[in-house]
C-alpha positions as a Markdown table, in Angstrom:
| # | Residue | x | y | z |
|---|---|---|---|---|
| 1 | Unk | 127.0 | 50.5 | 93.1 |
| 2 | Unk | 128.0 | 50.2 | 89.4 |
| 3 | Unk | 131.6 | 50.9 | 88.5 |
| 4 | Unk | 131.0 | 53.6 | 85.9 |
| 5 | Unk | 134.5 | 54.2 | 84.6 |
| 6 | Unk | 135.7 | 52.9 | 81.2 |
| 7 | Unk | 137.2 | 49.5 | 81.5 |
| 8 | Unk | 140.9 | 48.6 | 81.2 |
| 9 | Unk | 142.3 | 47.4 | 77.8 |
| 10 | Unk | 142.0 | 43.7 | 78.9 |
| 11 | Unk | 138.4 | 43.9 | 80.2 |
| 12 | Unk | 135.2 | 44.1 | 78.3 |
| 13 | Unk | 133.0 | 47.2 | 78.7 |
| 14 | Unk | 129.9 | 47.0 | 80.9 |
| 15 | Unk | 126.6 | 46.4 | 79.1 |
| 16 | Unk | 123.4 | 48.5 | 79.3 |
| 17 | Unk | 120.0 | 46.9 | 78.6 |
| 18 | Unk | 117.1 | 49.3 | 77.9 |
| 19 | Unk | 113.4 | 48.5 | 77.5 |
| 20 | Unk | 112.5 | 48.5 | 73.8 |
| 21 | Unk | 109.3 | 50.4 | 74.5 |
| 22 | Unk | 108.5 | 53.4 | 76.7 |
| 23 | Unk | 105.2 | 55.2 | 77.3 |
| 24 | Unk | 104.8 | 58.7 | 78.6 |
| 25 | Unk | 104.0 | 57.3 | 82.0 |
| 26 | Unk | 107.3 | 55.2 | 82.1 |
| 27 | Unk | 109.5 | 58.2 | 81.3 |
| 28 | Unk | 110.2 | 59.5 | 84.8 |
| 29 | Unk | 112.3 | 62.7 | 84.8 |
| 30 | Unk | 115.6 | 62.6 | 86.6 |
| 31 | Unk | 115.0 | 59.2 | 88.2 |
| 32 | Unk | 117.1 | 57.0 | 85.9 |
| 33 | Unk | 120.8 | 56.2 | 86.4 |
| 34 | Unk | 121.7 | 56.1 | 82.6 |
| 35 | Unk | 122.6 | 59.8 | 82.4 |
| 36 | Unk | 124.7 | 59.4 | 85.5 |
| 37 | Unk | 126.7 | 56.4 | 84.4 |
| 38 | Unk | 127.3 | 57.8 | 80.9 |
| 39 | Unk | 128.4 | 61.1 | 82.4 |
| 40 | Unk | 130.8 | 59.3 | 84.8 |
| 41 | Unk | 132.3 | 57.1 | 82.0 |
| 42 | Unk | 132.6 | 60.2 | 79.7 |
| 43 | Unk | 134.4 | 62.1 | 82.4 |
| 44 | Unk | 136.8 | 59.2 | 83.1 |
| 45 | Unk | 137.6 | 59.1 | 79.3 |
| 46 | Unk | 138.3 | 62.9 | 79.5 |
| 47 | Unk | 140.7 | 62.4 | 82.5 |
| 48 | Unk | 142.4 | 59.6 | 80.5 |
| 49 | Unk | 143.1 | 62.0 | 77.6 |
| 50 | Unk | 140.9 | 60.1 | 75.1 |
| 51 | Unk | 139.6 | 63.2 | 73.4 |
| 52 | Unk | 141.3 | 65.3 | 70.7 |
| 53 | Unk | 140.7 | 68.4 | 72.8 |
| 54 | Unk | 139.2 | 69.5 | 76.1 |
| 55 | Unk | 136.1 | 71.5 | 76.4 |
| 56 | Unk | 137.4 | 74.3 | 78.6 |
| 57 | Unk | 136.9 | 78.0 | 79.2 |
| 58 | Unk | 137.5 | 78.8 | 75.5 |
| 59 | Unk | 134.2 | 77.1 | 74.6 |
| 60 | Unk | 131.3 | 79.5 | 75.3 |
| 61 | Unk | 127.6 | 79.6 | 74.8 |
| 62 | Unk | 124.9 | 82.3 | 74.6 |
| 63 | Unk | 121.3 | 82.8 | 73.5 |
| 64 | Unk | 121.1 | 85.1 | 70.4 |
| 65 | Unk | 118.6 | 88.0 | 70.9 |
| 66 | Unk | 115.4 | 87.5 | 68.8 |
| 67 | Unk | 112.2 | 85.6 | 68.4 |
| 68 | Unk | 113.6 | 82.1 | 68.0 |
| 69 | Unk | 116.0 | 81.8 | 70.9 |
| 70 | Unk | 118.9 | 80.3 | 68.9 |
| 71 | Unk | 121.8 | 79.2 | 71.0 |
| 72 | Unk | 125.3 | 79.8 | 69.7 |
| 73 | Unk | 128.3 | 77.7 | 70.9 |
| 74 | Unk | 131.8 | 78.7 | 69.9 |
| 75 | Unk | 134.2 | 75.8 | 69.8 |
| 76 | Unk | 137.5 | 76.7 | 68.1 |
| 77 | Unk | 138.7 | 73.1 | 68.1 |
| 78 | Unk | 135.7 | 71.3 | 66.5 |
| 79 | Unk | 136.9 | 72.1 | 62.9 |
| 80 | Unk | 140.6 | 72.3 | 63.3 |
| 81 | Unk | 141.2 | 69.1 | 65.4 |
| 82 | Unk | 138.4 | 66.8 | 64.4 |
| 83 | Unk | 138.9 | 63.9 | 61.9 |
| 84 | Unk | 138.3 | 65.2 | 58.4 |
| 85 | Unk | 134.8 | 64.4 | 57.1 |
| 86 | Unk | 134.6 | 61.7 | 54.5 |
| 87 | Unk | 133.7 | 62.7 | 50.9 |
| 88 | Unk | 130.2 | 61.5 | 49.9 |
| 89 | Unk | 128.1 | 62.0 | 46.8 |
| 90 | Unk | 124.8 | 60.3 | 47.6 |
| 91 | Unk | 122.8 | 59.3 | 50.6 |
| 92 | Unk | 123.2 | 55.6 | 49.8 |
| 93 | Unk | 126.9 | 55.5 | 49.3 |
| 94 | Unk | 128.2 | 52.0 | 50.1 |
| 95 | Unk | 130.3 | 51.3 | 53.2 |
| 96 | Unk | 134.0 | 51.5 | 52.6 |
| 97 | Unk | 136.0 | 49.1 | 54.7 |
| 98 | Unk | 139.3 | 50.8 | 53.7 |
| 99 | Unk | 138.4 | 54.2 | 55.1 |
| 100 | Unk | 137.8 | 55.1 | 58.8 |
| 101 | Unk | 134.9 | 53.3 | 60.5 |
| 102 | Unk | 133.9 | 52.5 | 64.0 |
| 103 | Unk | 135.4 | 49.0 | 64.1 |
| 104 | Unk | 138.7 | 50.9 | 64.2 |
| 105 | Unk | 137.9 | 52.6 | 67.5 |
| 106 | Unk | 140.3 | 52.0 | 70.4 |
| 107 | Unk | 138.9 | 50.0 | 73.3 |
| 108 | Unk | 139.4 | 53.0 | 75.5 |
| 109 | Unk | 136.9 | 54.9 | 73.4 |
| 110 | Unk | 134.1 | 52.4 | 73.9 |
| 111 | Unk | 132.1 | 53.2 | 77.1 |
| 112 | Unk | 129.4 | 50.6 | 77.1 |
| 113 | Unk | 127.8 | 47.9 | 75.0 |
| 114 | Unk | 124.1 | 48.5 | 74.6 |
| 115 | Unk | 120.9 | 46.8 | 73.5 |
| 116 | Unk | 117.2 | 47.0 | 73.9 |
| 117 | Unk | 115.0 | 44.2 | 75.1 |
| 118 | Unk | 111.2 | 43.6 | 75.3 |
| 119 | Unk | 111.8 | 41.6 | 78.5 |
| 120 | Unk | 113.1 | 44.5 | 80.6 |
| 121 | Unk | 110.8 | 46.8 | 82.5 |
| 122 | Unk | 113.6 | 49.1 | 83.5 |
| 123 | Unk | 117.2 | 49.7 | 82.4 |
| 124 | Unk | 119.8 | 47.3 | 83.6 |
| 125 | Unk | 123.6 | 47.6 | 83.8 |
| 126 | Unk | 125.7 | 44.5 | 84.1 |
| 127 | Unk | 128.6 | 42.4 | 82.8 |
| 128 | Unk | 126.9 | 40.8 | 79.8 |
| 129 | Unk | 129.1 | 40.7 | 76.7 |
| 130 | Unk | 126.7 | 39.5 | 74.0 |
| 131 | Unk | 125.5 | 42.9 | 73.0 |
| 132 | Unk | 126.3 | 43.9 | 69.4 |
| 133 | Unk | 125.7 | 47.7 | 69.7 |
| 134 | Unk | 128.0 | 50.1 | 71.5 |
| 135 | Unk | 128.2 | 53.6 | 73.0 |
| 136 | Unk | 131.5 | 55.3 | 72.3 |
| 137 | Unk | 132.9 | 58.7 | 73.0 |
| 138 | Unk | 132.9 | 61.3 | 70.2 |
| 139 | Unk | 136.6 | 62.2 | 70.4 |
| 140 | Unk | 135.7 | 65.7 | 69.0 |
| 141 | Unk | 132.9 | 66.6 | 71.2 |
| 142 | Unk | 130.5 | 69.6 | 70.9 |
| 143 | Unk | 129.6 | 69.6 | 74.6 |
| 144 | Unk | 129.6 | 67.4 | 77.7 |
| 145 | Unk | 128.6 | 63.7 | 77.4 |
| 146 | Unk | 128.8 | 63.8 | 73.6 |
| 147 | Unk | 128.7 | 60.1 | 72.6 |
| 148 | Unk | 128.1 | 58.0 | 69.6 |
| 149 | Unk | 125.4 | 55.3 | 69.6 |
| 150 | Unk | 126.6 | 52.7 | 67.1 |
| 151 | Unk | 124.1 | 50.0 | 66.2 |
| 152 | Unk | 125.7 | 46.7 | 65.2 |
| 153 | Unk | 129.1 | 48.1 | 64.1 |
| 154 | Unk | 130.4 | 44.7 | 63.0 |
| 155 | Unk | 127.8 | 44.5 | 60.3 |
| 156 | Unk | 129.5 | 47.4 | 58.4 |
| 157 | Unk | 126.3 | 49.2 | 57.8 |
| 158 | Unk | 126.5 | 52.5 | 55.8 |
| 159 | Unk | 125.0 | 55.7 | 57.3 |
| 160 | Unk | 121.4 | 54.8 | 56.3 |
| 161 | Unk | 119.0 | 54.8 | 59.2 |
| 162 | Unk | 117.2 | 51.6 | 60.2 |
| 163 | Unk | 114.2 | 50.9 | 62.3 |
| 164 | Unk | 116.3 | 49.4 | 65.0 |
| 165 | Unk | 118.5 | 52.5 | 65.1 |
| 166 | Unk | 115.5 | 54.7 | 65.7 |
| 167 | Unk | 114.2 | 52.3 | 68.4 |
| 168 | Unk | 117.6 | 52.3 | 70.1 |
| 169 | Unk | 117.9 | 56.1 | 70.0 |
| 170 | Unk | 114.4 | 56.6 | 71.4 |
| 171 | Unk | 115.1 | 54.1 | 74.2 |
| 172 | Unk | 118.3 | 55.9 | 75.1 |
| 173 | Unk | 116.6 | 59.3 | 75.1 |
| 174 | Unk | 113.7 | 57.9 | 77.2 |
| 175 | Unk | 116.1 | 56.1 | 79.7 |
| 176 | Unk | 118.1 | 59.3 | 80.2 |
| 177 | Unk | 114.8 | 61.0 | 81.1 |
| 178 | Unk | 116.4 | 64.4 | 81.1 |
| 179 | Unk | 115.4 | 67.4 | 78.9 |
| 180 | Unk | 119.1 | 68.3 | 78.6 |
| 181 | Unk | 119.7 | 65.1 | 76.6 |
| 182 | Unk | 119.3 | 65.0 | 72.8 |
| 183 | Unk | 119.8 | 62.2 | 70.2 |
| 184 | Unk | 120.4 | 63.0 | 66.6 |
| 185 | Unk | 121.2 | 61.7 | 63.1 |
| 186 | Unk | 122.8 | 63.2 | 60.0 |
| 187 | Unk | 122.4 | 61.3 | 56.8 |
| 188 | Unk | 125.1 | 61.3 | 54.1 |
| 189 | Unk | 125.0 | 64.6 | 52.2 |
| 190 | Unk | 123.5 | 66.2 | 55.3 |
| 191 | Unk | 126.8 | 66.6 | 57.2 |
| 192 | Unk | 127.4 | 63.1 | 58.3 |
| 193 | Unk | 131.2 | 62.8 | 58.6 |
| 194 | Unk | 131.6 | 59.0 | 58.7 |
| 195 | Unk | 129.8 | 56.5 | 56.5 |
| 196 | Unk | 129.2 | 53.9 | 59.2 |
| 197 | Unk | 125.8 | 53.8 | 60.9 |
| 198 | Unk | 125.7 | 55.9 | 64.0 |
| 199 | Unk | 123.6 | 58.4 | 66.0 |
| 200 | Unk | 124.9 | 61.2 | 68.2 |
| 201 | Unk | 123.7 | 61.9 | 71.8 |
| 202 | Unk | 124.8 | 64.6 | 74.1 |
| 203 | Unk | 123.7 | 66.7 | 77.1 |
| 204 | Unk | 123.3 | 70.5 | 76.8 |
| 205 | Unk | 121.7 | 72.7 | 79.5 |
| 206 | Unk | 120.0 | 75.1 | 77.1 |
| 207 | Unk | 116.5 | 75.0 | 75.6 |
| 208 | Unk | 116.5 | 74.8 | 71.8 |
| 209 | Unk | 114.0 | 76.5 | 69.5 |
| 210 | Unk | 112.6 | 73.2 | 68.2 |
| 211 | Unk | 111.4 | 72.2 | 71.6 |
| 212 | Unk | 108.6 | 74.8 | 71.5 |
| 213 | Unk | 107.8 | 75.1 | 67.8 |
| 214 | Unk | 104.3 | 75.5 | 66.6 |
| 215 | Unk | 103.3 | 72.8 | 64.1 |
| 216 | Unk | 100.3 | 71.9 | 61.8 |
| 217 | Unk | 99.0 | 68.3 | 61.6 |
| 218 | Unk | 98.9 | 66.5 | 58.3 |
| 219 | Unk | 97.9 | 63.2 | 59.8 |
| 220 | Unk | 96.9 | 62.3 | 63.4 |
| 221 | Unk | 100.6 | 61.3 | 64.1 |
| 222 | Unk | 102.6 | 63.7 | 61.9 |
| 223 | Unk | 102.9 | 67.5 | 61.7 |
| 224 | Unk | 104.8 | 70.0 | 59.7 |
| 225 | Unk | 106.6 | 73.0 | 61.3 |
| 226 | Unk | 105.3 | 76.5 | 60.8 |
| 227 | Unk | 107.2 | 79.8 | 61.3 |
| 228 | Unk | 110.6 | 78.2 | 61.4 |
| 229 | Unk | 113.4 | 78.8 | 58.9 |
| 230 | Unk | 114.0 | 75.1 | 58.1 |
| 231 | Unk | 110.9 | 73.1 | 57.1 |
| 232 | Unk | 110.5 | 69.8 | 59.0 |
| 233 | Unk | 108.1 | 66.9 | 59.8 |
| 234 | Unk | 107.5 | 66.5 | 63.5 |
| 235 | Unk | 106.2 | 63.4 | 65.2 |
| 236 | Unk | 105.4 | 63.2 | 68.9 |
| 237 | Unk | 105.2 | 60.5 | 71.5 |
| 238 | Unk | 101.5 | 59.8 | 71.7 |
| 239 | Unk | 101.2 | 56.2 | 72.9 |
| 240 | Unk | 104.6 | 54.5 | 73.0 |
| 241 | Unk | 108.1 | 54.7 | 71.5 |
| 242 | Unk | 107.6 | 51.5 | 69.4 |
| 243 | Unk | 104.7 | 53.2 | 67.5 |
| 244 | Unk | 106.7 | 56.5 | 67.3 |
| 245 | Unk | 109.8 | 54.7 | 65.9 |
| 246 | Unk | 107.6 | 52.9 | 63.2 |
| 247 | Unk | 105.9 | 56.2 | 62.2 |
| 248 | Unk | 109.3 | 58.0 | 62.0 |
| 249 | Unk | 110.8 | 55.2 | 59.9 |
| 250 | Unk | 107.9 | 55.5 | 57.4 |
| 251 | Unk | 108.8 | 59.1 | 56.9 |
| 252 | Unk | 112.5 | 58.4 | 56.7 |
| 253 | Unk | 111.9 | 55.6 | 54.2 |
| 254 | Unk | 110.2 | 58.1 | 51.8 |
| 255 | Unk | 113.3 | 60.3 | 52.0 |
| 256 | Unk | 115.6 | 57.3 | 51.5 |
| 257 | Unk | 113.6 | 56.1 | 48.5 |
| 258 | Unk | 113.7 | 59.6 | 47.0 |
| 259 | Unk | 117.4 | 60.0 | 47.7 |
| 260 | Unk | 116.8 | 63.2 | 49.8 |
| 261 | Unk | 119.4 | 64.0 | 52.5 |
| 262 | Unk | 117.9 | 64.5 | 56.0 |
| 263 | Unk | 118.7 | 65.5 | 59.6 |
| 264 | Unk | 116.8 | 64.1 | 62.6 |
| 265 | Unk | 116.6 | 65.4 | 66.1 |
| 266 | Unk | 115.0 | 63.5 | 69.0 |
| 267 | Unk | 114.4 | 65.7 | 72.0 |
| 268 | Unk | 112.0 | 66.5 | 74.8 |
| 269 | Unk | 109.3 | 69.1 | 74.1 |
| 270 | Unk | 109.1 | 72.2 | 76.3 |
| 271 | Unk | 106.4 | 71.4 | 78.9 |
| 272 | Unk | 105.3 | 75.0 | 78.9 |
| 273 | Unk | 103.7 | 74.5 | 75.5 |
| 274 | Unk | 101.2 | 71.9 | 76.7 |
| 275 | Unk | 97.6 | 72.4 | 75.5 |
| 276 | Unk | 95.5 | 74.8 | 77.6 |
| 277 | Unk | 93.8 | 73.3 | 80.7 |
| 278 | Unk | 96.2 | 70.4 | 80.9 |
| 279 | Unk | 99.1 | 69.9 | 83.4 |
| 280 | Unk | 102.5 | 70.6 | 81.8 |
| 281 | Unk | 104.3 | 67.4 | 81.0 |
| 282 | Unk | 107.4 | 66.8 | 79.0 |
| 283 | Unk | 107.1 | 64.5 | 75.9 |
| 284 | Unk | 109.4 | 63.4 | 73.2 |
| 285 | Unk | 109.4 | 65.0 | 69.8 |
| 286 | Unk | 111.2 | 63.8 | 66.7 |
| 287 | Unk | 112.0 | 66.4 | 63.9 |
| 288 | Unk | 112.9 | 65.1 | 60.5 |
| 289 | Unk | 114.3 | 67.7 | 58.1 |
| 290 | Unk | 114.5 | 66.9 | 54.3 |
| 291 | Unk | 117.3 | 69.1 | 53.1 |
| 292 | Unk | 119.4 | 70.0 | 50.0 |
| 293 | Unk | 122.6 | 68.1 | 49.6 |
| 294 | Unk | 125.4 | 69.7 | 51.6 |
| 295 | Unk | 127.4 | 69.5 | 48.4 |
| 296 | Unk | 125.0 | 72.1 | 46.9 |
| 297 | Unk | 125.1 | 74.6 | 49.8 |
| 298 | Unk | 126.9 | 77.9 | 49.4 |
| 299 | Unk | 130.6 | 77.7 | 50.3 |
| 300 | Unk | 130.2 | 81.2 | 51.9 |
| 301 | Unk | 127.8 | 79.9 | 54.6 |
| 302 | Unk | 128.6 | 81.3 | 58.0 |
| 303 | Unk | 128.4 | 77.8 | 59.5 |
| 304 | Unk | 127.6 | 74.3 | 58.4 |
| 305 | Unk | 123.9 | 73.5 | 59.0 |
| 306 | Unk | 124.0 | 70.0 | 60.4 |
| 307 | Unk | 121.5 | 68.6 | 62.8 |
| 308 | Unk | 122.7 | 70.7 | 65.7 |
| 309 | Unk | 122.5 | 73.9 | 63.8 |
| 310 | Unk | 119.2 | 73.2 | 62.1 |
| 311 | Unk | 117.7 | 72.5 | 65.6 |
| 312 | Unk | 118.9 | 75.9 | 66.8 |
| 313 | Unk | 122.1 | 74.9 | 68.5 |
| 314 | Unk | 124.7 | 76.8 | 66.3 |
| 315 | Unk | 128.2 | 75.5 | 66.4 |
| 316 | Unk | 130.9 | 77.9 | 65.2 |
| 317 | Unk | 134.7 | 78.0 | 65.4 |
| 318 | Unk | 135.2 | 81.8 | 65.1 |
| 319 | Unk | 135.3 | 84.0 | 68.2 |
| 320 | Unk | 134.7 | 87.1 | 66.1 |
| 321 | Unk | 131.6 | 85.5 | 64.5 |
| 322 | Unk | 130.4 | 84.5 | 67.9 |
| 323 | Unk | 130.4 | 88.2 | 68.9 |
| 324 | Unk | 128.6 | 89.4 | 65.7 |
| 325 | Unk | 126.2 | 86.6 | 64.6 |
| 326 | Unk | 122.6 | 87.7 | 64.5 |
| 327 | Unk | 119.3 | 85.9 | 64.4 |
| 328 | Unk | 118.8 | 87.1 | 60.8 |
| 329 | Unk | 122.2 | 85.6 | 59.8 |
| 330 | Unk | 121.1 | 82.3 | 61.3 |
| 331 | Unk | 117.7 | 82.4 | 59.6 |
| 332 | Unk | 119.2 | 83.0 | 56.2 |
| 333 | Unk | 121.7 | 80.2 | 56.6 |
| 334 | Unk | 119.1 | 77.7 | 57.7 |
| 335 | Unk | 116.8 | 78.7 | 54.8 |
| 336 | Unk | 119.5 | 77.6 | 52.3 |
| 337 | Unk | 118.9 | 74.0 | 53.4 |
| 338 | Unk | 115.2 | 74.0 | 52.4 |
| 339 | Unk | 114.0 | 72.0 | 49.4 |
| 340 | Unk | 111.8 | 74.0 | 47.0 |
| 341 | Unk | 108.2 | 74.5 | 48.0 |
| 342 | Unk | 107.0 | 72.1 | 45.3 |
| 343 | Unk | 109.4 | 69.4 | 46.5 |
| 344 | Unk | 108.4 | 69.8 | 50.1 |
| 345 | Unk | 104.7 | 69.8 | 49.2 |
| 346 | Unk | 105.2 | 66.6 | 47.2 |
| 347 | Unk | 106.7 | 65.0 | 50.2 |
| 348 | Unk | 103.9 | 66.1 | 52.4 |
| 349 | Unk | 101.3 | 64.4 | 50.1 |
| 350 | Unk | 103.3 | 61.2 | 49.9 |
| 351 | Unk | 103.8 | 61.0 | 53.6 |
| 352 | Unk | 100.3 | 61.9 | 54.4 |
| 353 | Unk | 99.0 | 59.1 | 52.1 |
| 354 | Unk | 101.5 | 56.6 | 53.6 |
| 355 | Unk | 100.8 | 57.3 | 57.2 |
| 356 | Unk | 97.1 | 57.6 | 56.7 |
| 357 | Unk | 97.1 | 54.2 | 55.0 |
| 358 | Unk | 99.0 | 52.6 | 57.9 |
| 359 | Unk | 97.0 | 54.1 | 60.7 |
């Protein structure tokens, strides 16, 4: 049995090795230990007082009445007690070694070292210490098991997504094999609060609107959302996570080249939306939202539309707003993030050409 608690100051954290490639057949719901060991380590960090606040009875959730099924989560501490977000002006802002970055984490905040390997057929937990990426607690969590996946922190990479980061995130999501698990990314100028490459992962026992959205294909491996307030590209696990990561990175590369901020959510699709005459089966979806710079959004917004909110998981800090927030309020706030129709249509054509050429 693996000891799942965070290690003492003098001991290195345990290491997790994940396969670099998953197919739909190798994602076996609720059979993998990764969710279990992360949850145990996270709980131990909570007991040790490693967080800025506790998620207790003052944190509440509810589904907002309406067509979309938005989930609202009131967390009065998330704004008041978290580390102040860093000021950024562009999505390719250079890394600043003088400011806060994840090489300044305490050892008690690091749960595991992590890597992906083409040699493994299943996940492995051991005592290896050569791994360069880490899983750490988010000390200002939005919900249970909220962790940071930090690829190669010692390289001082700014918050610009890489192919390896996508592969690592997809492998983590696949290994957890639970529809409650999500992995996400905020670019700079899209509510990333630290300019040091990282993804978020957490567990939340509510279905989100994006897990059952209708979409329209623009290429065999890329779709655009329809009838959702925030316009996105959606890519789905068709063959394996290696191919999915590469296709997603091609889309992200276009946004990076154009200097367009973006939010990314990796999640499981709702199995009830499987095509007719097929057995329901969960699969992975990746949503990529090109958005206006957060610096250009109205200061009067009811909430900050980062990747959680734009996915339909609305985090607010006001108990009174929690009682009164309506679906229309949420729709109007999410719509403020959209690029103009002409900008989005231009991206559709560029991405359609790029993915069609590569397929």
